C-alpha positions in Angstrom: 103.2 70.4 137.3 106.0 69.7 139.7 108.6 67.1 138.7 107.9 63.7 140.4 104.1 64.0 140.4 102.8 60.8 138.9 100.8 61.2 135.7 97.4 59.4 135.6 96.0 59.2 132.1 92.3 59.3 131.2 92.7 55.6 130.1 93.8 54.6 133.6 90.9 56.5 135.1 88.5 54.7 132.8 90.0 51.3 133.8 89.6 52.1 137.4 85.9 53.1 136.7 85.3 49.8 134.9 86.5 47.7 137.8 85.5 49.8 140.9 82.1 50.5 139.5 81.5 46.9 138.5 80.8 47.7 134.8 83.4 45.4 133.2 82.1 41.8 132.8 84.7 40.3 135.1 83.8 42.7 137.9 80.1 42.0 138.3 78.9 42.0 141.9 75.9 41.6 144.2 73.1 44.1 145.0 74.8 45.1 148.2 78.2 45.4 146.5 76.8 47.5 143.7 75.7 50.2 146.2 78.6 49.9 148.7 81.5 50.1 146.3 80.2 53.3 144.7 78.9 54.6 148.1 75.3 54.9 146.9 72.9 54.7 144.0 71.0 57.8 143.0 67.5 57.4 144.3 65.7 60.5 143.1 64.3 58.5 140.2 63.2 55.1 141.7 63.7 53.2 138.4 67.3 54.3 138.2 68.2 52.4 141.4 67.0 49.1 139.8 68.6 49.8 136.4 71.9 50.8 138.1 71.9 47.5 139.9 71.1 45.6 136.7 74.1 47.1 134.9 76.4 45.8 137.6 74.9 42.5 138.7 72.8 39.5 137.6 70.0 40.5 140.0 66.4 40.9 139.2 63.9 43.5 140.4 62.8 41.2 143.3 66.4 41.0 144.5 66.6 44.8 144.8 63.2 44.9 146.5 64.4 42.3 149.0 67.5 44.3 149.9 65.4 47.5 150.3 62.2 46.4 152.0 62.7 43.0 153.5 66.3 42.6 154.4 66.7 46.4 154.7 70.4 46.2 153.9 69.9 49.2 151.7 68.2 52.4 152.8 66.9 55.4 150.8 68.0 58.7 152.4 68.7 62.3 151.6 72.4 62.7 151.3 75.1 64.4 149.3 74.1 67.7 147.6 70.6 67.3 149.1 70.0 64.4 146.7 68.2 61.1 147.5 70.5 58.1 147.5 70.1 54.4 148.2 73.0 53.5 150.4 74.1 50.5 152.6 72.5 50.6 156.0 75.8 50.6 157.7 76.9 53.7 155.9 73.8 55.8 156.9 75.3 57.2 160.1 78.4 58.3 158.2 76.5 60.1 155.4 74.1 61.5 158.0 76.9 63.1 160.0 79.0 64.1 157.0 76.3 65.7 154.9 72.7 65.4 155.9 72.7 66.9 159.3 73.9 70.3 158.0 71.3 70.0 155.2 68.6 69.3 157.7 69.5 72.3 159.8 69.0 74.6 156.8 65.8 72.8 155.8 64.3 73.3 159.3 65.1 77.0 159.4 63.6 77.5 155.9 60.4 75.6 156.7 60.0 77.4 160.0 60.2 80.7 158.2 57.6 79.7 155.7 55.3 78.5 158.4 55.5 82.0 160.0 55.2 83.8 156.7 52.1 81.7 155.7 50.4 82.8 159.0 50.2 79.2 160.4 52.0 80.1 163.7 53.8 83.0 165.1 56.7 80.8 166.2 57.4 78.5 163.2 60.1 76.6 165.0 58.0 75.6 167.9 55.1 74.7 165.7 57.3 72.4 163.6 58.8 70.8 166.7 55.3 70.0 168.0 53.9 68.7 164.7 57.0 66.8 164.0 56.9 64.9 167.3 53.2 64.2 166.9 53.8 62.9 163.4 56.6 60.5 164.5 54.4 59.2 167.3 51.6 58.6 164.8 54.0 56.8 162.5 55.3 54.6 165.3 51.7 53.6 166.2 50.9 52.7 162.6 54.2 51.0 161.8 54.1 52.4 158.3 51.9 54.9 156.5 51.6 57.3 153.6 51.6 61.0 154.0 47.8 61.1 153.5 47.3 58.6 156.3 49.5 60.5 158.6 47.6 63.7 157.8 44.4 62.1 159.0 46.1 61.2 162.3 47.8 64.7 162.6 45.5 67.3 160.9 48.1 70.0 161.3 50.0 68.3 158.4 47.3 69.7 156.1 48.2 73.3 156.9 49.2 75.2 153.8 52.4 77.1 153.1 53.0 79.3 150.1 55.9 78.5 147.7 57.1 80.8 145.0 54.4 83.4 145.5 53.4 85.2 142.3 55.1 82.6 140.1 53.2 80.4 137.6 54.5 77.3 139.2 54.0 78.5 142.8 51.1 78.6 145.2 49.8 77.1 148.4 50.8 73.5 149.2 50.2 71.3 152.2 53.1 71.1 154.7 52.9 67.3 154.7 55.6 66.4 152.1 58.0 69.2 153.3 57.7 68.1 156.9 58.1 64.4 156.2 61.1 65.1 154.0 62.6 67.2 156.9 62.0 64.4 159.4 63.7 62.0 157.1 66.6 64.3 156.6 67.0 64.4 160.4 67.1 60.7 160.5 63.8 60.3 162.4 61.8 58.5 159.7 62.7 56.6 156.5 61.1 55.9 153.2 59.6 52.4 152.9 58.0 50.3 150.2 56.4 52.2 147.3 52.6 52.1 146.7 53.2 50.5 143.3 55.8 48.7 141.2 59.5 49.3 141.1 59.2 52.5 139.0 56.8 54.1 141.5 57.7 57.2 143.5 54.8 57.1 146.0 56.5 55.8 149.1 55.3 54.8 152.5 57.1 55.9 155.6 58.3 54.2 158.8 60.2 55.2 161.9 64.0 55.0 161.5 66.0 52.8 163.8 68.4 54.6 166.1 72.0 54.6 165.1 74.9 56.3 166.8 76.5 58.9 164.5 80.3 59.6 164.4 81.5 63.1 164.8 81.0 65.2 161.7 84.7 65.7 161.0 85.5 62.0 161.3 82.4 61.2 159.1 83.6 63.6 156.4 87.1 62.0 156.4 85.6 58.5 156.0 83.3 59.6 153.2 86.2 61.3 151.4 88.2 58.1 151.7 85.4 56.0 150.2 84.9 58.5 147.4 88.6 58.6 146.5 88.7 54.8 146.4 85.6 54.6 144.1 86.0 57.8 142.1 89.7 58.8 142.4 92.0 60.1 141.4 90.2 63.3 140.7 90.5 67.1 141.4 89.5 68.2 144.8 86.8 70.3 143.2 85.1 67.1 142.1 84.9 65.9 145.7 83.6 69.3 146.8 80.9 69.2 144.2 79.9 65.6 144.8 79.6 66.0 148.6 78.2 69.6 148.6 80.8 70.5 151.2 82.6 73.8 151.5 86.2 74.1 150.3 87.3 74.2 153.9 85.5 71.0 154.8 87.1 69.2 151.8 90.5 70.4 152.9 89.9 69.3 156.5 88.7 65.9 155.4 91.6 65.2 153.1 94.1 66.4 155.7 93.0 63.4 157.8 93.9 60.9 155.0 97.2 59.7 153.5 96.9 61.1 150.0 99.1 62.0 147.1 98.8 64.5 144.3 98.8 63.3 140.7 98.9 64.9 137.2 95.6 64.4 135.4 96.9 65.8 132.2 97.1 69.5 133.0 95.1 69.5 136.2 96.1 68.4 139.7 94.2 65.5 141.2 94.4 63.7 144.5 94.3 59.9 145.3 94.8 57.7 148.3 98.5 57.1 148.8 97.9 53.3 149.2 96.0 53.3 145.9 98.8 54.4 143.5 99.4 51.0 141.8 97.8 51.2 138.3 95.0 48.6 137.8 95.4 45.8 135.3 93.8 46.5 132.0 90.1 45.5 131.6 88.6 43.8 128.5 86.6 46.2 126.4 83.1 46.5 127.8 79.7 47.9 127.0 77.1 49.2 129.4 73.7 50.9 129.3 73.4 53.1 132.4 70.2 54.8 133.6 69.5 58.5 134.1 71.3 59.8 137.1 73.6 56.8 137.4 76.4 57.4 139.9 79.0 56.5 137.4 77.8 59.4 135.2 77.2 61.8 138.1 80.3 61.0 140.2 82.5 63.9 139.1 82.0 67.6 138.3 84.6 67.6 135.5 83.3 64.9 133.1 85.1 65.7 129.9 87.3 62.6 130.2 84.4 60.3 129.8 81.6 62.4 128.2 83.6 64.2 125.6 81.6 66.5 123.4 78.3 64.8 124.0 77.0 66.8 127.0 74.4 68.9 125.2 72.5 65.9 124.1 72.7 64.0 127.3 72.1 66.5 130.1 69.1 68.7 130.9 69.5 72.4 131.8 69.9 71.6 135.5 72.8 69.2 134.9 70.9 65.9 135.2 72.2 63.3 132.9 69.9 61.0 131.0 70.3 57.3 130.0 73.7 56.7 128.5 75.5 54.1 126.3 79.1 53.3 127.3 82.0 51.7 125.5 85.2 51.0 127.3 85.0 53.8 129.9 83.5 56.5 127.7 79.9 57.6 127.0 79.4 57.1 123.2 75.6 57.5 123.0 72.3 57.3 124.8 69.2 55.2 125.0 65.5 55.5 125.7 62.5 53.1 126.0 59.8 53.6 123.4 56.1 53.1 124.0 56.2 49.6 122.4 58.9 48.6 124.8 61.9 48.8 122.4 65.1 50.1 123.8 66.2 52.6 121.2 69.9 53.4 121.0 71.8 56.2 119.3 75.5 56.4 119.1 76.9 59.9 119.0 80.2 58.9 117.6 81.7 56.0 115.5 82.9 53.7 118.3 83.5 50.8 115.9 81.6 47.6 114.9 82.5 45.7 118.1 81.1 48.5 120.3 77.9 48.8 118.2 77.2 45.1 118.4 77.9 44.9 122.1 75.7 47.9 122.9 72.9 46.5 120.7 73.1 43.2 122.6 72.8 45.0 125.9 69.7 46.7 124.6 68.1 43.4 124.0 69.0 42.1 127.4 67.7 45.3 129.0 64.3 45.0 127.2 63.9 41.5 128.5 64.9 42.5 132.0 62.5 45.4 132.2 59.6 43.2 131.1 56.8 43.5 128.6 54.4 45.6 130.8 56.8 48.1 132.3 57.9 51.4 130.7 60.7 53.5 132.1 60.6 57.2 131.6 63.3 59.3 133.5 62.0 61.9 135.8 64.3 64.5 134.2 64.0 64.3 130.4 67.0 65.1 128.3 67.2 66.1 124.6 68.4 62.8 123.3 66.1 60.7 125.5 63.0 62.7 124.5 63.9 62.3 120.8 64.5 58.5 121.0 61.4 57.9 123.1 59.2 59.4 120.4 
């Protein structure tokens, strides 16, 4: 490291995480603040959105539902790394231009190719354009609808394409879900209220409101700025992983910002130049975070807060399960059993204070989830499976 580069310890990064991610008791926030200050909540697993809010606020399930489906201050969209996030409505155009537009272009090319290969139409691109327009018109006429309801209005949605031919998990599938996901990625339609409770993944759809998008380069710079404020300082490779951008796009985005390099203890990190002042120390804190929580999935290099516990906490695709935190580090995991109990296992000796605080969080979480609801992550991890029984 060059002389003069400010060192940033793991302890300082953990303190920033505690405050910026609203996990320390004194930093609790609102539903909107929980999403905005960490850019978005992972939405692939619907329950994770609610549990991530619970960890950062005093809100109940109805408060999250109100923000999502009544007030519409939060929107579920395909975003960074082709992952579903719940983000503030005002940030949708930025993420759309910075990440989703280029994802949607690839998705349309791939789906058009599959339409042709499946013998549905000789010109897959034209067929998709026609069926997509008809689907949006049908959705506008209905106001909101499920995929099955739209397929009754537009029968071409029942056309079958072949995925993973010759594989045990492959075979013909209706084009419905793929096309609706594509239209959503293009910002034409949006996921609405689920056909069930807060853990349900069967969503309705509605037409998306028109929003002007910034130029892609400006959007990437703004998203990089927000990420550095919420997750920095961090290596540039972490930003590249989190966004799904190319190295060139990361470099161009950071070149538009006032940043400074820092020493992360053997690796070079980057942070906003106006953000160099170390944060005040936070009181020790405990948290139970859900599978795919943004605080656990915000960086590619996670050793500074995961330690040696990754094999128990991640699945083979890199998805993290439910985690138990103490003072900025993951010290264990949790799962809900069939009888409703929140089972905890600490993977290291974090001390009696930590054990008691985490156990107290488990009791609060069980009461918050409710007697009749069971939370099972979409992506099961070794420790979660074992604890769930």
